C-alpha positions in Angstrom: 108.6 22.0 -1.5 109.1 25.4 0.4 107.2 27.0 -2.5 104.3 24.6 -1.7 104.3 25.3 2.1 104.4 29.0 1.4 101.1 28.7 -0.5 99.4 26.3 1.7 99.9 27.9 5.1 98.0 30.9 4.7 95.1 28.6 3.7 95.6 26.7 6.9 95.6 29.6 8.9 92.5 31.0 7.5 90.7 27.5 7.8 91.8 27.4 11.8 90.3 30.8 12.1 87.3 30.1 10.4 86.9 26.8 12.6 87.5 28.9 16.1 84.7 31.5 14.9 82.4 28.5 14.5 83.1 27.2 18.1 82.7 31.5 19.2 79.1 31.0 17.4 78.3 27.9 18.9 78.6 29.2 22.5 75.5 30.1 24.4 74.7 33.8 24.2 74.5 35.4 28.0 71.3 36.2 29.1 70.0 39.4 28.1 67.8 42.0 29.8 64.8 43.0 29.2 63.4 46.5 30.4 59.6 46.8 31.3 58.7 50.9 31.5 56.9 50.6 35.3 56.4 54.2 36.3 57.4 57.8 36.0 57.4 61.2 37.9 59.5 63.0 40.2 63.1 61.8 41.7 64.7 62.9 44.7 68.3 61.7 46.0 69.7 61.0 49.7 71.8 63.4 50.9 75.3 62.7 52.4 74.1 63.1 55.7 72.3 59.6 55.8 75.9 57.7 55.2 76.3 54.7 57.5 72.7 54.7 58.4 70.4 51.2 57.9 68.4 50.6 55.2 65.2 48.9 54.9 67.0 45.9 53.4 69.6 46.0 56.4 72.8 46.9 54.7 74.6 50.3 55.2 73.8 53.3 53.1 76.9 54.3 50.8 76.2 57.4 49.0 78.6 56.5 46.3 76.9 53.0 45.2 74.3 53.1 42.8 71.2 52.3 44.9 67.7 53.7 45.5 64.8 53.6 47.6 61.3 52.5 46.3 57.8 52.1 48.1 57.1 48.7 46.3 59.7 47.0 44.4 61.6 43.8 46.0 64.9 44.5 47.4 67.6 43.6 44.6 65.7 44.5 41.6 67.4 46.6 39.1 65.8 49.6 37.5 66.7 52.1 34.9 66.3 55.7 36.0 66.2 58.0 33.3 66.0 61.8 33.6 63.6 63.1 31.2 64.9 66.4 30.6 68.8 65.2 29.3 68.1 61.6 28.5 70.9 60.5 31.1 70.5 57.3 32.3 71.7 55.2 35.6 70.8 51.4 36.7 70.0 51.1 40.3 69.5 48.4 42.8 66.8 48.8 45.2 67.8 48.7 48.9 65.7 50.7 50.5 61.9 52.1 51.2 60.6 55.3 50.3 60.4 57.9 49.0 58.0 59.5 51.8 58.0 62.9 50.3 54.4 63.2 48.4 54.4 63.1 44.6 58.1 61.4 44.3 58.7 57.9 42.8 62.2 56.9 43.7 64.8 58.2 45.9 68.4 57.6 44.5 71.8 57.8 45.9 74.1 60.8 45.5 76.2 58.8 42.7 73.2 57.9 40.9 71.9 61.7 40.7 75.3 62.6 39.6 74.9 60.2 36.6 71.7 61.4 35.5 72.6 65.1 36.1 70.1 66.0 38.8 72.7 66.5 42.2 72.6 70.3 41.6 68.7 70.5 41.4 68.0 68.0 44.0 65.0 66.7 42.0 64.2 65.8 38.3 61.3 64.1 36.5 62.3 60.4 35.4 61.2 57.5 33.6 61.5 54.1 35.4 61.8 50.8 33.8 62.7 47.4 35.5 65.0 45.6 34.1 64.3 41.7 34.3 66.8 38.8 33.2 65.6 36.6 30.3 
């Protein structure tokens, strides 16, 4: 009897694991985000001297959050900002209006500028892609 148990037990464990895998596969997948390329051009970033000021959305500016200003995108939009020169990218949330400097397409927070390697130069050529939940 003991020999039968030692032969059957591994088979039961394998069958149980396969059943659990099947249950996991039946669960609906999390919603995927689709990127739509929307713009490109020069980006700049907000300095720390604006910390605490109100943004156009009404929240206080925090240079350590991954946020940005764009002229037309709705507040709360998620945008992937990619530095063309090094390929680094960051996802920011739009919470302000701007930039108001000629030739700029987006102003990012200091934290976002660090993520894409533009915090030393102050500006960078970027590509923008709007993230939309599918």
